[in-house]
Structure formats: structure tokens, C-alpha cells
VEXDREN-2710 file (C-alpha; in Angstrom, 1 decimal):
% VEXDREN-2710
k/r/px/py/pz
1/UNK/-73.3/60.6/86.1
2/UNK/-75.9/59.2/83.6
3/UNK/-73.6/58.9/80.4
4/UNK/-71.1/56.3/81.6
5/UNK/-73.8/54.2/83.0
6/UNK/-75.7/54.3/79.7
7/UNK/-72.7/53.3/77.7
8/UNK/-72.1/50.2/79.9
9/UNK/-75.7/49.1/79.5
10/UNK/-75.4/49.5/75.7
11/UNK/-72.3/47.3/75.5
12/UNK/-74.0/44.6/77.6
13/UNK/-77.0/44.6/75.2
14/UNK/-74.7/44.2/72.1
15/UNK/-73.0/41.3/73.7
16/UNK/-76.2/39.6/74.4
17/UNK/-77.4/40.1/70.8
18/UNK/-74.1/38.7/69.4
19/UNK/-74.5/35.6/71.5
20/UNK/-77.9/34.9/70.2
21/UNK/-76.8/35.2/66.4
22/UNK/-76.0/32.0/64.4
23/UNK/-72.3/30.7/64.2
24/UNK/-70.1/31.9/61.3
25/UNK/-69.1/29.3/58.5
26/UNK/-65.3/28.3/58.3
27/UNK/-63.4/30.0/55.5
28/UNK/-63.4/28.3/52.0
29/UNK/-59.8/27.1/51.2
30/UNK/-60.6/27.3/47.5
31/UNK/-61.6/30.9/47.6
32/UNK/-59.2/33.4/46.1
33/UNK/-58.8/35.0/49.4
34/UNK/-57.7/31.7/51.0
35/UNK/-55.3/30.9/48.2
36/UNK/-53.7/34.3/48.4
37/UNK/-53.3/33.9/52.2
38/UNK/-51.8/30.4/51.7
39/UNK/-49.3/31.7/49.1
40/UNK/-48.1/34.3/51.5
41/UNK/-47.7/31.8/54.3
42/UNK/-44.0/30.5/54.4
43/UNK/-43.4/26.7/54.0
44/UNK/-40.5/24.5/55.1
45/UNK/-37.7/24.1/52.3
46/UNK/-37.2/20.7/50.4
47/UNK/-33.6/19.4/51.2
48/UNK/-31.3/19.1/48.1
49/UNK/-30.4/15.4/47.2
50/UNK/-27.0/14.2/48.4
51/UNK/-24.8/11.5/47.1
52/UNK/-25.3/8.0/48.5
53/UNK/-23.0/6.7/51.2
54/UNK/-19.8/5.2/49.8
55/UNK/-19.8/7.3/46.6
56/UNK/-16.4/8.4/45.4
57/UNK/-15.4/10.5/42.4
58/UNK/-11.7/10.5/41.3
59/UNK/-10.8/8.8/44.6
60/UNK/-12.5/11.5/46.7
61/UNK/-15.4/10.8/49.0
62/UNK/-18.6/12.8/48.1
63/UNK/-21.0/10.8/50.2
64/UNK/-23.6/13.0/51.9
65/UNK/-22.7/16.0/49.7
66/UNK/-25.0/17.8/47.3
67/UNK/-23.9/18.2/43.7
68/UNK/-22.7/21.7/44.3
69/UNK/-20.9/20.8/47.5
70/UNK/-19.2/17.9/45.7
71/UNK/-18.2/20.1/42.9
72/UNK/-16.7/22.6/45.3
73/UNK/-14.7/19.8/47.0
74/UNK/-13.4/18.3/43.8
75/UNK/-12.3/21.6/42.3
76/UNK/-10.4/22.4/45.5
77/UNK/-8.7/19.0/45.5
78/UNK/-8.2/17.8/41.9
79/UNK/-5.7/19.3/39.5
80/UNK/-4.4/18.1/36.1
81/UNK/-0.7/17.3/35.6
82/UNK/1.4/20.2/34.6
83/UNK/2.7/18.2/31.6
84/UNK/2.9/14.7/30.2
85/UNK/6.0/12.8/29.2
86/UNK/6.3/10.8/25.9
87/UNK/9.0/8.2/25.3
88/UNK/10.0/6.6/22.0
89/UNK/13.2/4.5/22.4
90/UNK/15.8/6.9/23.6
91/UNK/13.8/10.0/22.6
92/UNK/11.9/12.0/25.2
93/UNK/9.3/14.7/24.7
94/UNK/7.5/16.9/27.3
95/UNK/4.1/18.2/26.4
96/UNK/2.7/20.9/28.5
97/UNK/-0.9/20.6/29.8
98/UNK/-1.6/24.1/28.6
99/UNK/-0.5/23.2/25.1
100/UNK/-3.0/20.3/24.8
101/UNK/-5.7/21.8/27.0
102/UNK/-5.3/19.1/29.7
103/UNK/-7.9/19.5/32.4
104/UNK/-9.9/17.5/35.0
105/UNK/-13.6/17.6/33.8
106/UNK/-15.1/17.9/37.3
107/UNK/-18.7/18.5/36.2
108/UNK/-18.5/15.6/33.7
109/UNK/-17.3/13.3/36.4
110/UNK/-20.0/14.3/38.8
111/UNK/-22.6/13.9/36.1
112/UNK/-21.5/10.3/35.7
113/UNK/-22.0/9.8/39.4
114/UNK/-25.4/11.5/39.4
115/UNK/-27.4/8.3/39.8
116/UNK/-26.1/8.1/43.3
117/UNK/-28.0/11.3/44.1
118/UNK/-31.4/9.7/43.6
119/UNK/-30.8/6.2/44.9
120/UNK/-29.1/4.7/47.9
121/UNK/-26.8/2.8/45.6
122/UNK/-23.2/4.2/45.8
123/UNK/-21.1/4.8/42.8
124/UNK/-17.4/4.9/42.1
125/UNK/-16.2/7.2/39.2
126/UNK/-12.5/7.0/38.3
127/UNK/-10.5/10.0/37.5
128/UNK/-10.2/11.1/33.8
129/UNK/-8.6/14.0/31.9
130/UNK/-10.1/16.1/29.1
131/UNK/-7.8/17.3/26.3
132/UNK/-7.6/18.9/22.9
133/UNK/-7.2/16.0/20.5
134/UNK/-6.0/18.1/17.6
135/UNK/-3.4/19.8/19.7
136/UNK/-2.2/16.4/21.0
137/UNK/-2.0/15.1/17.4
138/UNK/0.2/18.0/16.4
139/UNK/2.6/17.3/19.3
140/UNK/2.8/13.6/18.4
141/UNK/3.3/14.4/14.7
142/UNK/6.2/16.7/15.6
143/UNK/7.7/13.8/17.7
144/UNK/7.2/11.4/14.8
145/UNK/9.2/13.6/12.5
146/UNK/12.1/13.6/15.0
147/UNK/12.2/9.8/15.6
148/UNK/11.6/8.5/12.1
149/UNK/14.5/6.4/10.8
150/UNK/14.9/5.8/7.0
151/UNK/15.7/2.4/5.8
152/UNK/19.4/1.6/5.3
153/UNK/20.7/-0.1/2.1
154/UNK/23.8/-2.3/2.2
155/UNK/25.6/-4.3/-0.5
156/UNK/26.2/-8.0/0.3
157/UNK/29.0/-9.7/-1.5
158/UNK/30.1/-13.3/-1.7
159/UNK/33.7/-14.2/-2.0
160/UNK/33.2/-17.7/-3.4
161/UNK/31.5/-16.5/-6.6
162/UNK/30.9/-13.3/-8.5
163/UNK/27.9/-11.9/-6.6
164/UNK/26.5/-8.7/-5.2
165/UNK/23.1/-8.1/-3.8
166/UNK/21.3/-5.3/-2.1
167/UNK/20.0/-5.8/1.4
168/UNK/18.2/-3.4/3.7
169/UNK/17.3/-2.8/7.3
170/UNK/13.7/-1.5/7.4
171/UNK/12.9/2.1/8.1
172/UNK/11.0/2.9/11.3
173/UNK/8.2/5.4/11.9
174/UNK/5.9/6.4/14.7
175/UNK/2.3/5.7/13.8
176/UNK/0.7/9.0/14.7
177/UNK/-2.9/7.7/14.7
178/UNK/-2.1/4.8/16.9
179/UNK/-0.1/7.0/19.3
180/UNK/-3.0/9.5/19.6
181/UNK/-5.4/6.7/20.3
182/UNK/-3.0/5.1/22.9
183/UNK/-2.4/8.4/24.8
184/UNK/-6.0/9.4/24.5
185/UNK/-7.2/6.2/25.9
186/UNK/-4.8/6.6/28.8
187/UNK/-5.8/10.2/29.5
188/UNK/-9.5/9.2/29.4
189/UNK/-8.9/6.6/32.1
190/UNK/-6.9/9.0/34.3
191/UNK/-3.4/7.8/33.2
192/UNK/-1.0/10.8/33.5
193/UNK/2.0/9.1/31.9
194/UNK/4.8/8.8/31.1
195/UNK/3.6/7.2/27.9
196/UNK/5.9/4.8/26.1
197/UNK/5.4/4.5/22.4
198/UNK/6.9/2.0/20.0
199/UNK/8.1/2.5/16.4
200/UNK/6.7/0.5/13.5
201/UNK/8.6/-0.8/10.6
202/UNK/8.1/0.4/7.1
203/UNK/6.2/-2.4/5.4
204/UNK/7.5/-1.9/1.9
205/UNK/11.1/-2.5/1.0
206/UNK/12.8/0.6/-0.4
207/UNK/14.0/0.8/-4.0
208/UNK/17.7/1.4/-4.6
209/UNK/18.2/4.4/-6.8
210/UNK/19.2/3.4/-10.3
211/UNK/22.4/5.4/-10.1
212/UNK/23.4/3.3/-7.1
213/UNK/22.6/0.2/-9.1
214/UNK/25.0/1.3/-11.8
215/UNK/27.8/1.8/-9.3
216/UNK/27.5/-1.8/-8.1
217/UNK/27.2/-3.1/-11.7
218/UNK/30.5/-1.3/-12.5
219/UNK/32.1/-2.7/-9.3
220/UNK/31.0/-6.2/-10.1
221/UNK/32.0/-5.9/-13.8
222/UNK/35.5/-4.9/-12.7
223/UNK/35.9/-8.4/-11.2
224/UNK/35.1/-10.1/-14.5
225/UNK/37.9/-10.9/-17.0
226/UNK/36.0/-9.7/-20.0
227/UNK/33.3/-7.3/-20.9
228/UNK/29.9/-6.9/-19.3
229/UNK/27.0/-5.1/-21.1
230/UNK/24.1/-4.1/-19.0
231/UNK/20.9/-2.0/-19.4
232/UNK/17.8/-1.6/-17.2
233/UNK/14.7/0.5/-18.0
234/UNK/12.1/1.1/-15.4
235/UNK/8.8/0.3/-17.1
236/UNK/6.8/2.6/-14.9
237/UNK/8.9/5.8/-15.2
238/UNK/11.0/5.2/-18.3
239/UNK/14.2/6.0/-16.3
240/UNK/17.2/3.9/-17.3
241/UNK/20.8/3.2/-16.5
242/UNK/23.4/1.3/-18.4
243/UNK/26.9/0.0/-18.3
244/UNK/28.6/-0.6/-21.6
245/UNK/25.1/-0.5/-22.9
246/UNK/26.3/0.7/-26.4
247/UNK/29.0/-1.9/-26.6
248/UNK/28.2/-4.3/-29.5
249/UNK/28.0/-8.0/-28.8
250/UNK/27.2/-11.0/-30.8
251/UNK/23.4/-11.1/-31.0
252/UNK/23.1/-14.9/-30.7
253/UNK/19.6/-16.1/-29.9
254/UNK/18.5/-12.9/-28.1
255/UNK/17.6/-11.6/-31.6
256/UNK/14.8/-14.1/-31.8
257/UNK/12.5/-11.7/-29.9
258/UNK/13.0/-9.4/-32.8
259/UNK/12.2/-12.2/-35.2
260/UNK/8.9/-12.8/-33.3
261/UNK/8.0/-9.1/-33.5
262/UNK/8.8/-9.1/-37.2
263/UNK/6.4/-12.0/-37.7
264/UNK/3.6/-10.2/-35.8
265/UNK/4.2/-7.1/-37.9
266/UNK/3.9/-8.9/-41.2
267/UNK/1.3/-11.7/-40.6
268/UNK/-2.3/-11.1/-39.8
269/UNK/-2.6/-14.3/-37.9
270/UNK/-0.7/-17.6/-37.3
271/UNK/-1.8/-21.0/-38.3
272/UNK/-1.1/-24.0/-36.2
273/UNK/2.3/-24.7/-37.8
274/UNK/3.5/-21.1/-37.3
275/UNK/2.3/-21.2/-33.7
276/UNK/4.5/-24.3/-33.3
277/UNK/7.5/-22.4/-34.7
278/UNK/6.9/-19.5/-32.3
279/UNK/6.8/-21.9/-29.4
280/UNK/9.9/-23.8/-30.4
281/UNK/11.9/-20.6/-31.3
282/UNK/11.2/-18.9/-28.0
283/UNK/10.8/-21.8/-25.6
284/UNK/13.6/-24.1/-27.0
285/UNK/15.7/-21.5/-28.9
286/UNK/15.2/-23.6/-32.1
287/UNK/17.1/-22.0/-35.0
288/UNK/15.2/-23.7/-37.8
289/UNK/11.9/-22.5/-36.4
290/UNK/13.4/-19.0/-36.4
291/UNK/14.3/-19.3/-40.1
292/UNK/10.8/-20.6/-40.9
293/UNK/9.3/-17.5/-39.3
294/UNK/11.6/-15.2/-41.1
295/UNK/10.6/-16.8/-44.4
296/UNK/6.9/-16.7/-43.5
297/UNK/7.1/-13.0/-42.6
298/UNK/8.6/-12.4/-46.1
299/UNK/5.7/-14.2/-47.7
300/UNK/7.3/-17.5/-48.6
301/UNK/9.2/-20.5/-47.2
302/UNK/12.7/-21.9/-47.3
303/UNK/16.1/-20.4/-46.8
304/UNK/15.9/-18.0/-49.8
305/UNK/12.8/-16.3/-48.2
306/UNK/14.5/-16.4/-44.8
307/UNK/17.3/-14.2/-46.2
308/UNK/14.6/-11.7/-47.4
309/UNK/12.9/-11.8/-44.1
310/UNK/16.1/-11.3/-42.1
311/UNK/17.1/-8.3/-44.2
312/UNK/13.6/-6.8/-43.9
313/UNK/13.6/-7.4/-40.1
314/UNK/17.0/-5.7/-39.7
315/UNK/15.8/-2.7/-41.6
316/UNK/12.7/-2.4/-39.4
317/UNK/14.8/-2.6/-36.2
318/UNK/17.2/0.1/-37.3
319/UNK/15.0/2.4/-39.5
320/UNK/11.6/2.1/-37.9
321/UNK/12.6/1.6/-34.2
322/UNK/16.0/3.2/-34.0
323/UNK/17.6/0.1/-32.6
324/UNK/21.2/0.7/-33.7
325/UNK/23.7/-2.1/-34.2
326/UNK/20.9/-4.7/-33.6
327/UNK/20.3/-6.9/-36.7
328/UNK/20.4/-10.3/-38.3
329/UNK/21.2/-10.3/-42.0
330/UNK/21.5/-14.0/-42.6
331/UNK/19.4/-16.9/-41.3
332/UNK/20.7/-19.2/-38.6
333/UNK/22.9/-22.1/-39.7
334/UNK/23.1/-20.8/-43.3
335/UNK/26.8/-21.4/-43.9
336/UNK/26.4/-24.4/-46.1
337/UNK/23.6/-22.7/-48.1
338/UNK/25.8/-19.7/-48.7
339/UNK/28.7/-21.9/-49.8
340/UNK/26.5/-23.8/-52.2
341/UNK/24.1/-21.1/-53.6
342/UNK/26.1/-17.9/-53.1
343/UNK/23.0/-15.8/-52.4
344/UNK/23.3/-12.0/-52.3
345/UNK/23.1/-10.5/-48.8
346/UNK/24.5/-7.7/-46.8
347/UNK/26.0/-7.4/-43.4
348/UNK/27.0/-4.6/-41.0
349/UNK/30.4/-2.9/-41.3
350/UNK/33.4/-4.9/-40.5
351/UNK/35.7/-4.0/-37.7
352/UNK/34.8/-2.5/-34.3
353/UNK/31.5/-0.8/-34.2
354/UNK/29.6/0.9/-31.4
355/UNK/31.2/2.1/-28.2
356/UNK/34.2/0.9/-26.4
357/UNK/35.0/-1.6/-25.0
358/UNK/34.8/-3.9/-28.1
359/UNK/34.1/-7.6/-28.2
360/UNK/34.7/-10.3/-30.8
361/UNK/31.7/-10.8/-33.0
362/UNK/30.7/-11.3/-36.6
363/UNK/29.2/-8.5/-38.7
364/UNK/25.9/-10.2/-39.7
365/UNK/24.3/-10.8/-36.3
366/UNK/24.8/-8.2/-33.6
367/UNK/23.0/-6.6/-30.7
368/UNK/23.7/-3.9/-28.1
369/UNK/22.2/-4.0/-24.6
370/UNK/20.5/-0.6/-24.9
371/UNK/18.6/-1.6/-28.0
372/UNK/17.5/-5.0/-26.7
373/UNK/16.1/-3.5/-23.5
374/UNK/14.4/-0.9/-25.5
375/UNK/12.8/-3.6/-27.7
376/UNK/11.2/-5.2/-24.7
377/UNK/10.0/-1.8/-23.4
378/UNK/8.3/-1.2/-26.8
379/UNK/6.5/-4.5/-26.7
380/UNK/5.4/-3.8/-23.1
381/UNK/4.1/-0.4/-24.1
382/UNK/2.2/-1.9/-27.0
383/UNK/0.5/-4.5/-24.6
384/UNK/-0.6/-1.5/-22.5
385/UNK/-2.2/0.2/-25.6
386/UNK/0.4/2.8/-26.1
387/UNK/3.8/3.5/-27.8
388/UNK/5.5/3.5/-31.2
389/UNK/4.6/-0.1/-32.2
390/UNK/0.9/0.6/-32.4
391/UNK/1.5/3.9/-34.2
392/UNK/3.7/2.3/-37.0
393/UNK/2.4/-1.2/-37.5
394/UNK/-1.3/-1.7/-38.3
395/UNK/-1.3/-5.4/-37.6
396/UNK/-0.3/-4.9/-34.0
397/UNK/-2.8/-4.7/-31.2
398/UNK/-2.4/-4.7/-27.4
399/UNK/-3.7/-8.3/-27.4
400/UNK/-1.2/-9.4/-30.0
401/UNK/1.7/-7.7/-28.1
402/UNK/0.5/-9.5/-24.9
403/UNK/0.6/-12.7/-26.8
404/UNK/4.3/-12.1/-27.5
405/UNK/4.9/-11.5/-23.8
406/UNK/3.2/-14.7/-23.0
407/UNK/5.4/-16.7/-25.4
408/UNK/8.4/-15.1/-23.8
409/UNK/7.2/-16.0/-20.3
410/UNK/7.1/-19.7/-21.4
411/UNK/10.8/-19.7/-22.2
412/UNK/12.3/-22.9/-20.9
413/UNK/15.7/-21.3/-19.9
414/UNK/15.9/-21.0/-16.1
415/UNK/19.7/-20.8/-15.8
416/UNK/20.4/-17.1/-16.6
417/UNK/18.1/-14.2/-16.1
418/UNK/15.5/-16.3/-14.3
419/UNK/18.1/-17.8/-11.9
420/UNK/18.7/-14.4/-10.5
421/UNK/15.1/-13.9/-9.2
422/UNK/13.0/-15.8/-6.7
423/UNK/10.7/-18.6/-7.8
424/UNK/7.3/-17.5/-9.0
425/UNK/8.4/-14.1/-10.4
426/UNK/7.2/-13.7/-14.0
427/UNK/10.1/-13.2/-16.4
428/UNK/9.4/-12.6/-20.2
429/UNK/12.8/-13.2/-21.8
430/UNK/15.0/-14.7/-24.5
431/UNK/18.5/-15.8/-23.8
432/UNK/21.3/-16.6/-26.2
433/UNK/24.8/-17.9/-26.2
434/UNK/27.8/-18.7/-28.3
435/UNK/31.4/-19.9/-27.5
436/UNK/32.6/-16.8/-25.8
437/UNK/29.4/-14.9/-24.9
438/UNK/26.2/-15.5/-23.1
439/UNK/23.3/-13.1/-22.7
440/UNK/19.7/-12.8/-21.6
441/UNK/17.2/-10.0/-22.1
442/UNK/13.6/-9.5/-21.1
443/UNK/11.2/-8.1/-18.6
444/UNK/11.1/-8.9/-14.9
445/UNK/7.7/-8.4/-13.2
446/UNK/9.0/-7.9/-9.7
447/UNK/6.8/-7.2/-6.7
448/UNK/8.2/-3.7/-6.3
449/UNK/8.2/-2.8/-9.9
450/UNK/8.7/-4.1/-13.5
451/UNK/11.8/-3.4/-15.5
452/UNK/13.2/-4.3/-18.9
453/UNK/16.8/-5.7/-18.7
454/UNK/19.5/-6.8/-21.0
455/UNK/22.7/-8.6/-19.8
456/UNK/25.6/-9.5/-22.1
457/UNK/28.7/-11.3/-20.7
458/UNK/31.7/-11.7/-22.9
459/UNK/35.0/-13.4/-22.1
460/UNK/37.7/-13.8/-24.8
461/UNK/38.9/-17.3/-25.5
462/UNK/42.5/-18.1/-24.9
463/UNK/44.5/-20.0/-27.5
464/UNK/43.5/-23.7/-27.5
465/UNK/40.1/-23.2/-25.9
466/UNK/37.0/-23.7/-28.0
467/UNK/34.3/-22.4/-25.7
468/UNK/33.5/-21.4/-22.1
469/UNK/31.1/-23.8/-20.4
470/UNK/27.6/-22.9/-19.2
471/UNK/28.7/-23.6/-15.6
472/UNK/31.1/-20.7/-15.9
473/UNK/29.1/-18.2/-17.9
474/UNK/25.4/-18.7/-17.0
475/UNK/25.9/-17.9/-13.3
476/UNK/27.5/-14.5/-14.2
477/UNK/24.3/-13.6/-16.1
478/UNK/22.3/-14.7/-13.1
479/UNK/24.5/-12.7/-10.7
480/UNK/23.8/-9.4/-12.6
481/UNK/20.1/-10.4/-12.8
482/UNK/20.0/-10.8/-9.0
483/UNK/21.8/-7.5/-8.5
484/UNK/19.1/-5.7/-10.6
485/UNK/16.3/-7.6/-8.9
486/UNK/17.5/-6.7/-5.4
487/UNK/17.8/-3.1/-6.4
488/UNK/14.0/-3.2/-6.9
489/UNK/13.4/-5.7/-4.0
490/UNK/16.3/-5.5/-1.5
491/UNK/16.4/-8.5/0.8
492/UNK/15.8/-7.8/4.4
493/UNK/19.0/-8.2/6.4
494/UNK/18.8/-10.8/9.1
495/UNK/21.6/-11.4/11.6
496/UNK/25.3/-10.9/11.4
497/UNK/28.0/-13.5/10.9
498/UNK/30.9/-13.7/13.3
499/UNK/33.0/-12.0/10.7
500/UNK/30.6/-9.1/10.6
501/UNK/29.1/-9.8/7.2
502/UNK/25.4/-10.0/6.6
503/UNK/23.8/-13.4/6.7
504/UNK/20.6/-15.1/5.5
505/UNK/20.8/-13.9/1.9
506/UNK/20.8/-16.5/-0.9
507/UNK/23.0/-15.9/-3.9
508/UNK/22.7/-17.0/-7.5
509/UNK/24.0/-20.6/-8.1
510/UNK/27.7/-20.9/-8.7
END
């Protein structure tokens, strides 16, 4: 057959022709075709980084694991506490993990260990808990309300002398901010509790309510064989309490504060001589200096003008300021002058005046505790640029009223009102005394509040006795002064004596 043989010969010729042709060039790898072929060619996968040998997170080994594998292991192993326990003294509180969103932040912990994925240096990451800070604060605030303890007030008495004082045991509270910080720090470091919290003491002594002060004034006055007059006015609030505050007493030298005010009301300024009278009248309780100021305020000098000044001052106190039963109608030590010259003058009504109980006193020089404390309140208000004195008397200014307070603060008497307060406390006051009565009135600038106070102590003289000595009367004024001071600044109670009474509290001098 011719055809098959022809086909074989043809294939042979083609093979020879192909062998004689030039060799083909290798494919160009940068050609689009080569790049497409390479893209379709599968390559070996890059292995995921693993944590370095020795790496632990929350106490669990993650060495050789990828981030995802480590996360899976931690989530399967770690769980947050079901709740946390809080302790404050004997109080206990359980806070559920759900309430405060308490969780183990696995991803955050692994992120902190992430440097061990890229280096051969191992890392150790401690366990920590995440939580809702606001929710935790609410739980602690609720606990704080339960465990807070108010301060306790107690009255300390002394049997050897007439004395009562207020003492206190401090109140206690849970510092919410400090507790949140303490627990938060613990949770952030993996502490699961229980958390023991401590109470803090209230830093400021409590004030005794004025009504409670009055109760103790009455109790102490009941021990005195005479009459106690007492008035306190809080200079911040204007609140006041009194005991026999409208009983009328002999005014004695406590009236000299009114004489000073009268001089400021009537004189534009003081010359050197008048300043000396002010200093001697207030600081030394000098009677003649007081008479000189009464006369100067009336526009003259001598006893005759002193009578005019005393009458005008008494009218001012009663009519302008409403200070009832508080007046001086004759100058001091004017008995001989009256006998010789028989001047015309007036006095208050004879017989008992004011409220019961009554005391022995003349009818030309009188004072009541309520009016005297009010007088000091008015001067204090004037110094603060407010009040009745500035409204009614054109010569008065805040600076001049402050001058009056400064004179009163320089009073030399330290045995009555001042003896009832600690050293260094500013007291602006004027005391007075006669045979059967001692008194002191003024302003006490205590650390826990300023107050005006008037204390009058009367004890009738038995037949044959001319006067009561200072050693007997002055400490009684001091005792009531201390009672008032400790109402504003109660003394922290220290230990207890074997008899069960409080110790460590000084008392006014006997």
C-alpha cells in the first residue's frame, strides 16, 4: 500500500527539519504570562509566630503556642471569682462578680506577653482582673453607709470642784475613694480578696447642740448656792440659748464695754489722752478712766459731764439698741460727789425687775446676760460691715468697731472667762465684780466657731460676811466658760480611769 508508506516518509522529513531549526529562547519571567503562571502556582505557607520557651500568662504555660492557641487555652482554663468579700471590722459584704463586671481580660494579658512572639526572650505575665469601677464604687458607698459611726458626746464632771465639760469619741467613716483605689489595685494585680478595709476617724470635733449645752448649764447651776445667769449667741448663725438670761444682775464693770461703745458713737476720733483712758478702762478696769470717757462723750470733762454721759449712754442702750435692764445712770465712785453736790439724776425702778430668780443689786447700775451678749454680737456685726450699729450711728465704721474688739482682746483679766479656754484662743471681753457677784462677757474666737457669751454668778452674802473672795467666785465663771467652749470644741476622750470615768481632760482652776 502506497499511502502508509508515504505518511511515514513525511513524518521523517519533518523531524529532520525540526532538528535543523535554531533552539527556542527560555521564557521571560517578567512577562505577563510568566507572572500569571507564577501566581497560580501554590507556595509553602509561612508558619505563625509562637510564644518563646518559658513564657507564662496568669501562671499558665503558653510556650510554643500561637496567639490564637494561647487564647483558646487561657479561656478554657481561667475564670474570674464568683464574688469578692469585703471586711470592715465586724461587718462583711459579698459583692458578686456579675454586679461589678469582674472578668479575666485574656486578650489584654496576651497582648502584654506579645513581645515573646517575636523574640526568643520569655515573658511572665501575672493574672489580673478587669472590673466596672463605677459599679464597684456604688457597692463600697453602700457599705460605707452601713459601717459609718457618728461621734459620741459625753459629759465629764469633776467632784472636787464645780465643773462640767463636753468630751467626744470621734466618729468613724469608710473613705470610699481610698477603698476603691485599694480594691482596684488588688484586682488589677490578680488579688481576689477577701479585702480588709479600715475606718478613718472624723478629723473635726463635733459641735454640741445648743439645746444640750443649756441642759448642762442648768445641771451645773443647780449645784451652785445662788443664781447663775448665762447666754450664748452663735456669731455665725445667730442661734442662741440662755439660762436665767433675763435675770437682772448688778452690772459692775461689765458695763464698761457699753461706755466704750458710747464714746465711739459720740467722738469722731480719740486723742492720746482718751486712748489712754480706753486702755486703762478695758485692760485694768479703771473706774476713773470710765468716768472720763463718759464725760468726753458728753462734750466735757469732770463728774458733772460724766453724769450727763452716763444718762445718754443708758438711753442709747435701751432706746436705740433695745438692751433692756442694762444701764449706768451715775458715774463710778460718785457717792461723795452726790452727797456734796446733790446733782439731779435718775435710776431704774426700785425693787425686783426683770425675770425670776432675782438677785440683790442697786437700781442705778444693772445688766442682764441676754443684753450683754447681744451687745457683743452687735459690735462683731459692725466689724463685719453689717448690722444695726452701722445703720444708726454715723461715726461708726467696721474699722472702728474692730478697734473696740482689739481693746477688749487686750483685757488683762485671765481668771474668769479666759481661764475656761485653752491658751492662745482670742477672747474679747470685759469682766466685773462686786462683793456678792462676779461676771464676764465677751466673744470667744474658738477653732470650731465664734460665739458671744455672758456669764453672771451671784451668791447672797450671809450675815457677818462682807464679800466672797475671788478664789471662790472666779473659778465658777471659768467653769461655765469651759462648758461653753467644750460645747463648740469638745475634748477628745482618752482612756478610762479605774472607776470608769473619763480621764485626760483638764478642768478650770479651782
